[in-house]
C-alpha positions as CSV (number, residue, x, y, z in Angstrom):
1,M,2.9,-3.0,34.6
2,D,0.9,-0.4,32.7
3,F,0.9,0.6,29.0
4,T,3.3,3.6,29.4
5,S,5.9,1.5,31.2
6,A,5.6,-1.4,28.8
7,A,5.8,0.9,25.7
8,G,8.8,2.7,27.3
9,E,10.6,-0.6,27.8
10,L,9.6,-1.9,24.3
11,Y,10.8,1.1,22.3
12,G,14.2,1.1,24.1
13,V,15.2,-2.4,22.8
14,P,17.0,-2.8,19.5
15,P,14.6,-3.4,16.5
16,A,15.8,-7.0,16.1
17,E,14.6,-7.8,19.6
18,F,11.3,-5.9,19.4
19,V,9.0,-8.8,18.4
20,A,10.4,-11.1,21.2
21,A,10.1,-8.3,23.8
22,R,6.6,-7.5,22.6
23,T,5.5,-11.1,22.9
24,R,7.0,-11.4,26.4
25,L,5.3,-8.2,27.6
26,A,2.0,-9.0,26.1
27,G,2.2,-12.5,27.6
28,E,3.0,-11.0,31.1
29,A,-0.1,-8.7,30.8
30,K,-2.3,-11.6,29.7
31,A,-0.9,-13.8,32.5
32,A,-1.8,-11.0,35.0
33,G,-5.4,-11.1,33.7
34,D,-5.3,-7.8,31.8
35,G,-6.5,-8.8,28.3
36,P,-7.0,-5.2,27.0
37,L,-3.5,-4.3,28.0
38,A,-2.1,-7.4,26.3
39,K,-4.0,-6.5,23.1
40,R,-2.7,-2.8,23.2
41,I,0.9,-4.0,23.7
42,G,0.5,-6.6,20.9
43,A,-0.6,-3.8,18.5
44,L,2.6,-1.8,18.9
45,R,4.7,-1.8,15.8
46,R,8.4,-2.3,15.4
47,P,10.4,1.0,14.9
48,T,12.7,1.6,11.9
49,L,16.4,1.8,12.7
50,S,16.4,5.6,12.5
51,A,13.3,6.0,14.7
52,W,14.8,3.7,17.3
53,A,18.0,5.8,17.2
54,V,15.9,8.9,18.0
55,N,14.2,7.0,20.8
56,L,17.7,6.3,22.2
57,L,18.3,10.1,22.3
58,A,15.2,10.5,24.5
59,R,16.6,8.0,26.9
60,S,20.4,8.7,26.8
61,A,20.7,12.3,25.6
62,A,17.6,13.8,27.2
63,D,19.3,17.1,28.2
64,D,20.6,18.0,24.8
65,L,17.3,16.9,23.3
66,A,15.3,19.0,25.7
67,D,17.5,22.0,24.8
68,L,16.8,21.4,21.1
69,L,13.0,21.2,21.6
70,H,13.2,24.4,23.8
71,V,15.0,26.2,20.9
72,G,12.3,24.9,18.6
73,A,9.5,26.4,20.8
74,E,11.4,29.7,20.7
75,L,11.8,29.5,17.0
76,R,8.1,28.9,16.5
77,S,7.3,32.0,18.5
78,A,9.9,34.1,16.7
79,W,8.6,33.1,13.3
80,G,5.4,34.9,14.1
81,T,7.2,38.2,14.0
82,G,10.2,37.4,11.8
83,G,12.7,38.8,14.3
84,G,15.5,37.4,16.5
85,L,15.9,34.2,14.4
86,G,19.6,34.3,13.6
87,D,20.9,33.2,17.0
88,L,18.1,30.6,17.4
89,E,18.9,29.1,14.0
90,Q,22.6,28.8,14.9
91,R,21.7,27.1,18.2
92,R,19.4,24.7,16.4
93,A,22.0,23.8,13.9
94,R,24.6,23.2,16.6
95,L,22.3,21.0,18.7
96,V,21.1,19.0,15.7
97,R,24.7,18.2,14.7
98,T,25.5,17.2,18.3
99,L,22.4,14.9,18.6
100,V,22.9,13.3,15.2
101,R,26.5,12.3,16.3
102,A,25.2,11.1,19.6
103,A,22.5,9.0,17.9
104,G,25.2,7.4,15.7
105,D,27.4,6.6,18.7
106,L,24.5,5.2,20.8
107,A,23.3,3.0,17.9
108,A,26.8,1.7,17.2
109,D,27.4,0.9,20.9
110,A,24.1,-1.1,20.9
111,G,25.4,-3.1,17.9
112,N,23.3,-1.3,15.2
113,P,25.5,1.2,13.4
114,L,23.6,3.7,11.3
115,R,24.2,4.1,7.6
116,E,24.1,7.5,5.9
117,Q,20.4,7.2,5.0
118,A,19.4,6.5,8.6
119,L,21.5,9.4,9.9
120,R,19.8,11.7,7.4
121,E,16.4,10.4,8.7
122,V,17.5,11.1,12.3
123,E,18.5,14.7,11.3
124,D,15.2,15.2,9.4
125,T,13.2,14.0,12.5
126,L,15.1,16.4,14.8
127,Q,14.6,19.3,12.4
128,A,10.9,18.5,12.1
129,A,10.6,18.4,15.9
130,T,11.7,22.0,16.1
131,V,9.1,23.1,13.5
132,D,6.1,21.0,14.6
133,A,5.0,20.9,18.2
134,D,3.2,17.6,17.8
135,I,6.3,15.9,16.4
136,A,8.3,17.5,19.3
137,E,6.1,15.6,21.8
138,E,6.5,12.4,19.9
139,V,10.3,12.7,20.0
140,R,10.2,13.7,23.7
141,A,8.2,10.6,24.5
142,G,10.8,8.3,22.9
143,R,8.3,6.0,21.2
144,L,8.7,6.8,17.5
145,V,7.8,4.1,15.0
146,Q,9.2,5.8,11.9
147,P,11.2,9.0,11.2
148,R,9.4,12.3,10.7
149,S,10.0,15.2,8.3
150,H,8.7,18.6,7.5
151,S,8.7,20.6,4.3
152,G,10.9,23.7,4.8
153,F,11.9,25.2,8.1
154,V,8.8,27.4,8.7
155,P,5.6,25.7,10.0
156,A,2.2,26.4,8.6
157,G,0.5,29.2,10.5
158,F,3.8,31.0,11.2
159,P,4.6,33.0,8.0
160,M,7.6,35.2,8.1
161,A,6.7,38.8,8.6
162,P,7.0,40.7,5.3
163,P,9.6,43.5,5.2
164,E,8.3,47.0,5.6
165,R,7.9,49.0,2.3
166,A,8.4,52.7,2.0
167,E,5.3,54.7,1.1
168,P,5.5,55.8,-2.6
169,S,5.5,59.4,-3.5
170,A,2.5,61.2,-5.0
171,E,4.1,61.1,-8.5
172,E,4.7,57.3,-8.1
173,K,1.1,56.5,-7.0
174,P,-1.0,55.1,-9.8
175,P,-4.5,56.4,-10.5
176,K,-7.1,55.2,-8.0
177,K,-8.9,53.2,-10.6
178,D,-5.7,51.4,-11.7
179,K,-4.8,50.8,-8.1
180,K,-8.1,49.1,-7.4
181,Q,-7.7,47.0,-10.5
182,E,-4.2,46.0,-9.5
183,K,-5.4,45.1,-6.0
184,G,-8.2,43.1,-7.5
185,R,-5.8,41.2,-9.8
186,A,-3.4,40.7,-6.9
187,A,-6.2,39.5,-4.6
188,S,-7.4,37.1,-7.4
189,T,-3.9,35.8,-7.9
190,V,-3.4,35.3,-4.2
191,T,-6.8,33.5,-4.0
192,R,-6.0,31.2,-6.9
193,T,-2.5,30.5,-5.5
194,S,-3.8,29.9,-2.0
195,T,-6.6,27.6,-3.4
196,A,-4.0,25.7,-5.5
197,R,-1.7,25.3,-2.6
198,A,-4.5,24.2,-0.3
199,R,-5.6,21.6,-2.9
200,R,-2.0,20.4,-3.3
201,A,-1.6,20.2,0.5
202,E,-4.8,18.3,0.8
203,T,-3.7,15.9,-2.0
204,L,-0.3,15.4,-0.5
205,G,-1.9,14.9,2.9
206,R,-4.1,12.2,1.6
207,R,-1.1,10.5,-0.1
208,A,0.9,10.7,3.1
209,E,-1.9,9.2,5.1
210,E,-2.3,6.4,2.5
211,A,1.5,5.8,2.6
212,E,1.4,5.7,6.4
213,R,-1.4,3.2,6.2
214,K,0.4,1.0,3.7
215,L,3.6,1.2,5.7
216,A,1.7,0.2,8.9
217,E,0.1,-2.8,7.1
218,R,3.4,-3.9,5.6
219,E,5.1,-3.6,9.0
220,A,2.3,-5.6,10.5
221,R,2.8,-8.3,7.9
222,A,6.6,-8.2,8.4
223,D,6.1,-8.6,12.1
224,D,3.7,-11.5,11.6
225,A,6.1,-13.2,9.2
226,R,9.0,-12.7,11.6
227,Q,6.9,-14.2,14.4
228,E,6.0,-17.2,12.2
229,A,9.7,-17.6,11.3
230,D,10.6,-17.6,15.0
231,D,7.9,-20.1,15.8
232,A,9.1,-22.3,12.9
233,S,12.7,-22.1,14.1
234,A,11.5,-23.2,17.6
235,R,9.6,-26.1,16.0
236,V,12.7,-27.1,14.0
237,G,14.8,-27.0,17.2
238,R,12.3,-29.3,19.0
239,L,12.1,-31.7,16.0
240,R,15.9,-31.8,15.7
241,H,16.2,-32.6,19.4
242,E,13.5,-35.4,19.0
243,L,15.4,-36.7,16.0
244,D,18.7,-36.8,17.9
245,E,16.9,-38.7,20.7
246,A,15.3,-41.1,18.2
247,V,18.7,-41.8,16.4
248,A,20.3,-42.5,19.8
249,A,17.5,-44.9,20.7
250,R,17.8,-46.6,17.3
251,D,21.6,-47.0,17.7
252,A,21.1,-48.4,21.2
253,A,18.5,-50.9,19.9
254,I,20.8,-52.0,17.1
255,R,23.6,-52.6,19.6
256,R,21.2,-54.6,21.8
257,A,20.1,-56.6,18.8
258,E,23.7,-57.4,17.8
259,R,24.5,-58.6,21.3
260,A,21.3,-60.7,21.4
261,E,22.2,-62.2,18.0
262,Q,25.7,-63.1,19.3
263,N,24.2,-64.7,22.4
264,R,21.7,-66.6,20.3
265,T,24.5,-67.9,18.1
266,R,26.5,-69.0,21.1
267,A,23.4,-70.6,22.6
268,A,22.7,-72.5,19.4
269,E,26.3,-73.7,19.2
270,A,26.0,-74.9,22.9
271,A,22.7,-76.6,22.1
272,R,24.3,-78.5,19.1
273,E,27.2,-79.5,21.2
274,A,24.9,-80.7,24.0
275,R,22.7,-82.7,21.5
276,G,25.8,-84.3,20.1
277,A,27.1,-85.3,23.5
278,A,23.7,-86.7,24.4
279,R,23.6,-88.7,21.2
280,D,27.1,-90.1,21.8
281,A,26.1,-91.0,25.3
282,R,23.0,-92.9,24.2
283,R,25.0,-94.8,21.6
284,A,27.6,-95.8,24.1
285,A,24.9,-96.9,26.5
286,D,23.2,-99.0,23.7
287,R,26.5,-100.7,22.9
288,D,27.1,-101.5,26.5
289,A,23.6,-103.0,26.8
290,R,24.1,-105.3,23.7
291,H,27.5,-106.6,24.9
292,G,26.4,-107.1,28.5
């Protein structure tokens, strides 16, 4: 067993079985003497229901998923020029719809039907995979822990090409001085806008990282709590079994005590009768001796 095969198996099981499967795989790695591998497996986090559904697509709908990711790569290339997007957008929409339905069917067949919110998260993740190459690789690997999203449909670094503008006539051209001033104002506006957007993007990025960190911490706590609950349930089962055995042993001891008491009572009665008979025999012997 290596990390890739272990993670591949782990992220294919339903979320409710994740902790038990992780414990088993980490235990197998530890038993094989590979402590570092056991630690890496133990650090893997349970996926959300929607992320697990996307992981199912990587395993059971790989062809359609590969088609979508290929369309995404073509879209990212086309966005650089702004041409040839119409057909690609239609193909993307069609494939996303097909894959969202497939994810819902696969999850339901596995006993975990997806609600509307989870289906939206699956769709958002698939859309993001067509826009962001890094997300595309995560989706292709089938080991998502949580859903992905992307603001808009055009990735950063791939702005749409602006439409061509006709050259104004001589009468329409403003004086050179005014034109320079206008360019200066426009450049200043663009600079301010770009700076503001960059700052906002940086702020949102920090917030996203913090949210991701908090989510990971809470998932870790939840996993630990679930593990403790599983351990406690196992202890309860053992104690219940021990209690049943103790109750059975007590009942058997009570029955033995009752039988012993009955035997003692009969023995005491027999002893009284024997003592009485012996006393009567002695008295009879004494009378015979006196009259003899």
